DRENTILUM-98772 format. One line per 10 residues: their letters; for each residue x, y, z of C-alpha. Coordinates in steps of 0.001 Angstrom, whole numbers, m for minus. Layout:
<atoms>
A> X,Y,Z  ...
</atoms>
This chain:
<atoms>
MEAEDALKAA> 11931,m79384,m54803  11024,m80142,m58025  13652,m82705,m58374  12677,m84647,m55189  9224,m84340,m56592  10416,m86217,m59810  12119,m88621,m57755  9133,m90034,m55529  7280,m90533,m59072  10264,m92342,m60495
YALQEKGNAW> 10293,m94582,m57375  6696,m95185,m57702  7051,m96400,m61279  10167,m98279,m60538  8847,m100219,m57593  5654,m101313,m59388  7857,m102798,m61960  7967,m100424,m64740  10753,m99392,m67033  11171,m95909,m66908
HGEKLAQSMG> 12936,m92785,m68972  12412,m89213,m69272  9735,m89201,m71139  7752,m91621,m69338  8431,m89655,m66081  7572,m86688,m67345  4222,m87770,m68582  3499,m89608,m64962  3877,m86140,m63437  1935,m84039,m66039
LPKAMGQDIT> 4894,m82317,m67545  5846,m81609,m71007  7941,m84379,m72448  10954,m82412,m73194  11252,m81441,m69519  12053,m85206,m69185  15863,m85094,m70241  16377,m82328,m68224  14903,m84381,m64596  17064,m87418,m65744
RAFVASGWAQ> 20179,m85588,m66352  19900,m84272,m62978  19070,m87518,m61427  22230,m89112,m63242  24640,m86343,m62056  23156,m86584,m58382  23715,m90094,m58050  20379,m90850,m57977  20032,m92629,m60965  21922,m94422,m63613
VGVEGALRLT> 21189,m95762,m67090  20466,m99014,m67842  19644,m101344,m70851  18409,m99787,m73813  18595,m96333,m72489  16209,m96983,m69474  17132,m95573,m66114  17036,m97239,m62863  17406,m95470,m59323  20375,m95929,m57557
EAGKARAREL> 20163,m97351,m53729  20724,m93582,m52783  18067,m92327,m55076  15709,m95058,m53709  16559,m94032,m50027  15841,m90441,m50581  12618,m91237,m52418  11560,m93532,m49334  12545,m90724,m46985  10069,m88221,m48927
VRAHRLWEQY> 7413,m90373,m48828  7445,m91322,m45510  8016,m87406,m44279  4907,m86624,m46460  2480,m89122,m45298  3403,m88655,m41582  2873,m84768,m42098  m408,m85633,m43234  m1411,m87561,m40521  m90,m84776,m38028
LVKQEGMPLE> m2000,m81998,m40002  m5076,m83988,m39710  m4893,m85416,m36137  m3105,m82632,m34502  m4177,m79396,m36094  m7213,m80502,m37252  m7102,m79350,m41017  m9483,m80457,m43658  m8392,m83938,m45170  m8354,m82102,m48846
AVHSEAHRRE> m6058,m79214,m47402  m3408,m81462,m46008  m1613,m82674,m49327  m202,m79328,m50402  1188,m78323,m46747  2513,m81698,m46253  4133,m81235,m49835  5967,m78017,m48362  7260,m79348,m45113  8618,m82680,m46300
HEMSAEEVER> 11594,m81149,m47853  12347,m79155,m44635  13089,m81964,m42476  16063,m83946,m41438  15713,m87470,m40565  16051,m86840,m36808  13182,m84744,m37354  11320,m87099,m39205  11811,m89939,m36338  10809,m87433,m33748
LDEALGHPAW> 7305,m86997,m35738  6822,m90746,m36079  7239,m90993,m32216  5177,m88094,m31486  2026,m89746,m33625  2354,m93312,m32436  3976,m94933,m35224  766,m94583,m37857  767,m97294,m40399  m1593,m95219,m42595
DPHGHAIPGP> m1914,m91514,m43637  m5485,m90025,m43635  m5886,m90869,m47374  m5315,m94719,m46677  m2063,m94963,m47963  676,m96926,m45831  3494,m95298,m44302  6965,m97018,m44430  8982,m97716,m41671  12610,m96031,m41473
GSPVPFSEAR> 14414,m97473,m44382  11959,m99695,m45787  10380,m99757,m49062  6919,m98227,m49500  4269,m100704,m49473  2401,m100604,m52567  m1701,m101428,m52001  m3432,m104068,m53994  m6573,m102187,m54225  m7850,m101419,m57930
SLLAEGVPDS> m9467,m98435,m58943  m13179,m98149,m58396  m13930,m97377,m61967  m12305,m101022,m62814  m13951,m103101,m59859  m17421,m101211,m59967  m19710,m103890,m61480  m23248,m103631,m60900  m23963,m105678,m57517  m20279,m105713,m56317
RLRIASLDDE> m19835,m104837,m52748  m16278,m103023,m52231  m14414,m101124,m49370  m12820,m98093,m49819  m9090,m98454,m49346  m7755,m94878,m50174  m8568,m91586,m51967  m6205,m90078,m54312  m4854,m86537,m52709  m5223,m84408,m55625
PAALLAQLLA> m6971,m82790,m57304  m8237,m81212,m53968  m11428,m79581,m55276  m12261,m83413,m56242  m11080,m84629,m52708  m13428,m82171,m51119  m16265,m83497,m53321  m15941,m86919,m52393  m15197,m86552,m48786  m18490,m84531,m49001
LGLRPGVDIE> m20497,m87595,m50228  m19062,m89532,m47821  m16494,m91664,m49317  m13411,m91856,m47337  m11172,m94860,m46655  m12741,m97906,m44687  m16338,m96958,m45844  m18163,m100173,m47145  m20397,m99192,m50610  m22509,m101365,m53051
VLDQEGGVLR> m22367,m100744,m56810  m26117,m100567,m58160  m25512,m100043,m61977  m23662,m98073,m64210  m25277,m95837,m67153  m24301,m92795,m69067  m20694,m92453,m67487  m22099,m92415,m64042  m21852,m95250,m61422  m24558,m95438,m59166
LRLDGEPVPL> m23595,m96056,m55711  m25474,m96975,m52227  m23993,m96076,m49140  m25457,m95972,m45771  m28785,m96864,m47747  m28787,m94030,m49891  m27823,m93712,m53596  m24849,m91656,m54432  m24020,m90473,m58077  m20598,m90605,m59028
AFDAAEHISV> m18912,m89635,m62339  m16417,m92271,m64020  m13862,m89721,m63635  m14139,m89446,m59934  m14243,m92940,m59721  m10483,m93292,m60830  m9572,m91625,m57920  m10909,m94212,m55566  m9023,m97353,m54737  m11222,m100271,m53350
VPTPILPVPM> m11091,m103807,m52248  m13919,m106432,m52313  m15904,m105937,m48994  m15080,m109106,m46988  m18128,m111462,m45915  m16687,m112858,m42725  m13203,m111760,m42025  m11295,m114589,m39907  m7677,m114429,m38208  m5213,m115885,m40888
AELPIGSQAR> m3812,m118152,m38485  m7185,m119892,m38293  m6690,m121007,m42183  m6056,m124545,m42890  m3208,m125974,m44824  m3549,m125068,m48548  m6093,m122553,m48120  m6582,m119262,m50000  m7689,m115757,m48710  m7800,m112043,m49213
VVDIAGTGRH> m6054,m109991,m46663  m8619,m107384,m45357  m7083,m105669,m42128  m4327,m105834,m39843  m4967,m105589,m36101  m2341,m104304,m33654  72,m101352,m32827  1055,m98878,m35600  5010,m100618,m35448  3370,m104056,m35696
QRRMLDMGFV> 896,m103167,m38890  3790,m101818,m40566  5912,m104733,m40059  2853,m106649,m41665  2560,m104377,m44586  6494,m104709,m45246  6063,m108321,m45835  3320,m107686,m48161  149,m108390,m45927  m1510,m105246,m47513
PGAEVSTVRK> m5111,m105105,m48116  m6169,m106771,m51221  m3371,m109237,m51354  m3818,m112935,m51764  m2131,m115285,m49333  m2087,m119180,m49079  m1187,m121208,m45996  1756,m123354,m46903  2678,m125717,m43698  2578,m125307,m39931
APLGDPIEYR> 5373,m126445,m37533  4382,m129653,m35409  3186,m127288,m32480  1400,m125087,m34814  4163,m122069,m34355  5415,m120800,m36889  3008,m120888,m39917  4406,m120530,m43279  2468,m118333,m45751  3058,m117452,m49400
IKGTAVALRH> 2332,m113823,m50326  3275,m112205,m53398  5328,m115227,m54586  7464,m115255,m51495  7396,m117433,m48278  7078,m115858,m45161  6989,m117705,m41753  4929,m115977,m38803  4714,m116812,m35080  786,m117628,m34263
EDAATVLVEE> 267,m114488,m32520  1330,m112345,m35361  m618,m114268,m37894  m3542,m113962,m35608  m3583,m110222,m36032  m4071,m110493,m40070  m7831,m110698,m40859  m8295,m112309,m43931  m11552,m113761,m46332  m11385,m117131,m47271
LGYE> m11209,m117952,m51088  m11366,m121371,m51000  m8040,m124209,m51884  m5230,m124315,m54212
</atoms>
């Protein structure tokens, strides 16, 4: 179980473009640096990682596949525990962590089917489809984005520590909620939520990820050629939402409209440096906030 936890941490580092080694991996997990070498040796021995340039490690395809399976199972279990068993959100992480290691691939697929293929877990983190990379959010911490007079939408909450998560939920701070930052003073952010002031310590704000609150969301299919926009939300079924997330249309990501076919279908967009062609009906399900022109 400990090795698989470390595998998920290594996967997160690597997918975010960070070179990693034993000490950095241990540090990201809050473990003593000395344990890093033991973890990486176990990875290499199991075929999950290999040593690259200048001693940095890279996960193998087998390592990445197992990490994705674990993340997928964990987030599905969190959704199940909240939706089906009514477990408090602050309590589901540890239970899902226990169950994720006990499931076969077939059992994960049955759980996904029973839940209706959800695209997000209850903390606001994307659930990857089978065999797909984990979509990483473009949201940033509330502490980084929370300048006075900013209007923000909570995209996700860290699932640990549980005690802090319970406090955030008690304040009404949860995924999808819009907040306004009033001011910062003495290590405290003062927010407005539903018309009421809410004080929040800087340390707590680091555990909340946010995106700018959209002024007037529009369907992405309506954007003119050459325009830029920021993804706000994705409508449709869980399967469709996952497909859009896999292509990079995560809330907070910036997208530009490149060209349209003569009859307006398909439409080519550029997102995260990649060209993506979408049918008009699919593009219409992605809600965006216009930012201007290139």
